[in-house]
C-alpha positions in Angstrom: 7.6 -24.0 6.0 6.1 -20.6 6.4 5.6 -18.3 9.4 2.4 -16.9 11.0 2.6 -13.6 12.8 0.2 -12.9 15.7 -0.1 -9.7 17.7 -1.6 -9.6 21.2 -0.9 -8.1 24.6 1.7 -5.8 23.1 3.8 -8.6 21.7 4.3 -9.7 18.1 4.8 -13.5 17.9 6.2 -15.6 15.1 4.9 -19.1 14.9 5.9 -22.0 12.7 2.9 -22.3 10.3 2.6 -26.1 10.2 3.0 -26.8 13.9 2.3 -23.5 15.6 5.6 -23.8 17.5 6.8 -20.4 18.7 9.9 -19.0 17.0 10.3 -15.6 18.7 8.4 -12.8 20.4 9.0 -9.0 20.2 7.4 -6.1 22.1 5.7 -3.7 19.6 3.1 -2.0 21.8 -0.4 -2.8 22.8 -3.6 -1.1 21.5 -3.1 1.9 23.8 0.4 2.4 22.4 -0.8 2.0 18.8 -3.8 4.3 19.2 -6.2 1.4 18.8 -4.9 0.6 15.3 -3.9 -2.9 14.3 -0.3 -3.8 13.9 0.5 -4.5 10.2 3.5 -6.6 9.0 5.3 -6.9 5.7 7.8 -9.7 5.2 10.6 -8.9 2.7 13.0 -10.9 0.6 15.9 -9.2 2.4 15.4 -11.1 5.7 13.5 -8.3 7.3 10.0 -8.1 8.7 8.6 -4.5 8.5 6.1 -3.7 11.3 3.8 -0.7 11.3 2.6 -0.1 14.9 0.8 3.2 15.6 3.1 6.0 14.4 6.2 3.7 14.4 7.8 1.5 11.8 10.1 -1.3 13.0 12.4 -3.5 10.9 12.9 -6.8 12.7 15.2 -9.7 11.8 12.8 -12.2 10.3 14.7 -15.1 11.7 15.2 -13.9 15.3 12.8 -11.0 15.9 15.7 -8.8 16.8 15.3 -5.1 16.1 17.4 -3.8 13.2 16.0 -0.2 13.2 13.0 1.9 14.0 11.4 5.1 12.7 9.1 7.2 14.8 6.7 9.4 12.8 4.4 12.2 13.9 1.1 10.6 13.0 -0.6 7.2 12.9 0.2 4.9 10.1 -3.0 3.1 8.8 -1.4 0.9 6.1 1.3 -1.8 5.9 4.6 -0.7 4.5 5.6 -1.4 0.9 9.2 -2.0 -0.1 11.6 -2.5 -2.9 14.4 -5.0 -2.4 18.1 -4.1 -2.1 19.8 -3.9 -5.4 16.9 -2.2 -7.2 17.1 1.5 -8.2 14.2 2.3 -5.9 15.3 0.1 -2.9 13.6 1.3 0.2 10.6 1.3 2.5 7.5 3.3 1.5 4.4 4.2 3.6 2.0 7.0 4.4 0.3 8.2 7.5 -3.4 9.1 7.9 -2.6 12.8 7.1 -1.3 11.8 3.7 2.4 12.3 4.4 4.4 9.8 2.3 7.8 8.6 3.5 10.7 6.7 2.0 13.2 5.1 4.3 16.5 3.4 3.6 15.9 -0.3 3.7 19.1 -1.2 5.5 19.2 1.6 8.1 15.8 3.1 8.4 17.2 6.6 7.6 14.6 9.1 6.4 15.2 9.6 2.6 12.3 11.9 1.9 8.8 12.9 2.9 6.1 14.5 0.7 2.7 15.8 1.8 -0.4 14.8 -0.1 -4.0 14.9 1.2 -5.6 13.2 4.3 -6.2 9.5 3.5 -9.2 7.3 4.1 -7.4 4.3 2.8 -5.7 1.6 4.9 -4.1 0.1 1.7 -0.3 0.3 1.1 1.2 2.6 -1.5 2.2 0.8 -4.7 5.8 1.0 -5.9 6.4 0.0 -9.6 8.9 1.0 -12.2 10.6 3.6 -10.1 7.3 5.3 -9.2 5.2 5.5 -6.0 1.4 5.6 -6.5 -1.2 6.2 -3.9 -4.7 7.5 -3.5 -5.1 10.4 -1.0 -8.4 12.1 -0.5 -10.0 12.6 -3.9 -6.8 12.4 -6.0 -4.3 9.9 -7.2 -0.7 10.9 -6.7 2.5 9.6 -8.4 5.9 10.4 -7.0 9.5 9.6 -8.1 10.6 6.7 -5.8 14.2 7.9 -5.6 13.7 11.6 -5.0 10.1 11.9 -3.9 9.5 14.5 -6.6 5.8 14.7 -7.6 5.3 13.5 -11.1 1.5 14.1 -11.4 -1.8 14.4 -9.6 -5.2 13.3 -11.0 -8.3 14.5 -9.1 -11.6 12.6 -9.3 -15.1 13.1 -7.9 -14.9 11.1 -4.7 -12.5 9.6 -2.1 -10.1 6.9 -3.3 -10.2 4.1 -0.7 -8.7 1.1 -2.4 -5.1 0.8 -3.7 -4.3 1.2 -7.4 -3.0 -1.6 -9.5 -0.3 -1.2 -12.1 -0.2 -3.4 -15.2 1.4 -3.0 -18.7 2.2 0.6 -18.0 -1.4 1.5 -17.0 -2.7 2.4 -13.5 -6.2 1.3 -12.6 -8.2 2.5 -9.6 -11.7 3.0 -8.4 -13.4 5.8 -6.4 -16.4 6.6 -4.3 -17.6 8.7 -7.3 -18.7 5.3 -8.8 -16.1 5.3 -11.5 -13.2 3.0 -12.5 -10.3 4.9 -13.9 -7.3 3.9 -16.1 -4.4 6.3 -16.5 -1.0 6.1 -18.1 1.2 5.3 -15.1 4.0 7.6 -16.2 2.1 10.7 -17.5 -1.1 10.4 -15.5 -3.1 10.9 -18.7 -6.6 9.4 -18.7 -6.9 6.4 -21.0 -10.6 5.6 -20.1 -13.1 5.6 -17.3 -16.2 3.6 -16.6 -19.1 4.8 -14.5 -20.8 2.1 -12.5 -23.9 2.2 -10.3 -22.1 2.3 -7.0 -18.9 3.3 -5.1 -15.7 1.3 -5.9 -13.8 1.1 -2.6 -11.7 -2.0 -3.2 -8.6 -2.6 -5.2 -9.0 -3.8 -8.8 -7.3 -6.9 -10.1 -5.4 -7.2 -13.4 -4.8 -10.4 -15.3 -4.4 -11.5 -19.0 -5.1 -8.1 -20.4 -8.2 -7.7 -18.3 -9.2 -5.5 -15.3 -11.7 -6.7 -12.7 -13.4 -4.5 -10.2 -16.2 -4.8 -7.7 -18.8 -2.0 -7.3 -21.3 -1.4 -4.5 -24.0 -1.7 -7.2 -23.5 -5.5 -6.4 -21.7 -6.1 -9.7 -18.3 -7.4 -10.7 -17.0 -5.8 -13.8 -14.6 -7.5 -16.3 -13.1 -5.0 -18.8 -10.5 -4.9 -21.5 -7.6 -3.2 -19.7 -6.4 -1.2 -22.7 -9.8 0.1 -24.0 -12.2 -0.2 -21.1 -14.7 -2.2 -23.2 -16.9 -4.4 -21.0 -16.5 -8.1 -21.4 -19.0 -8.9 -18.7 -20.6 -7.8 -15.5 -22.2 -10.1 -12.9 
């Protein structure tokens, strides 16, 4: 099984992954309509396909390509949408535009639940929703918002732009910055647990596994660290 999505000539096409057979096509806008930005898609477990195209978010029926709802925002959306499934306390669709405005929409209807302004973003990575919180890097700060209400929980400023997405693991939030540092904060309080200075900018998203955090720096090294303490296990 599986489905491949292809965007071209203003149409989003769904193809059967094994054979390439067409399943459906839906008009979403060409490069002129999207401001030259790529169309980004997010399949959900709720039978929806979330499509970010220019300043618009579409929810399509994943089986037929039929439009369920649309949201038109005031500014271009650089990142794919994140979502929490129906039945969870934070069920909804979450995304941000290039100006740093963060939105939460109702998953079923697309109704605007809340919007919170942060800082202009350089990142094309999605926001991260975990444990009822929305985390995102905007400008030179990491923001955490309540997923249900949008209420800001904390803001942590660093010395350079945050380009990659954070990763949340075991109650800790890990992210890198163009200030050459890898940061680990308490995900709920925003309190700094540790930071490591490398020899170059960290513009990607760290990876967490088995109590370790892995990050690539532009000093041509990959760092493997103990996620709780920040002690270096290796760098290559």
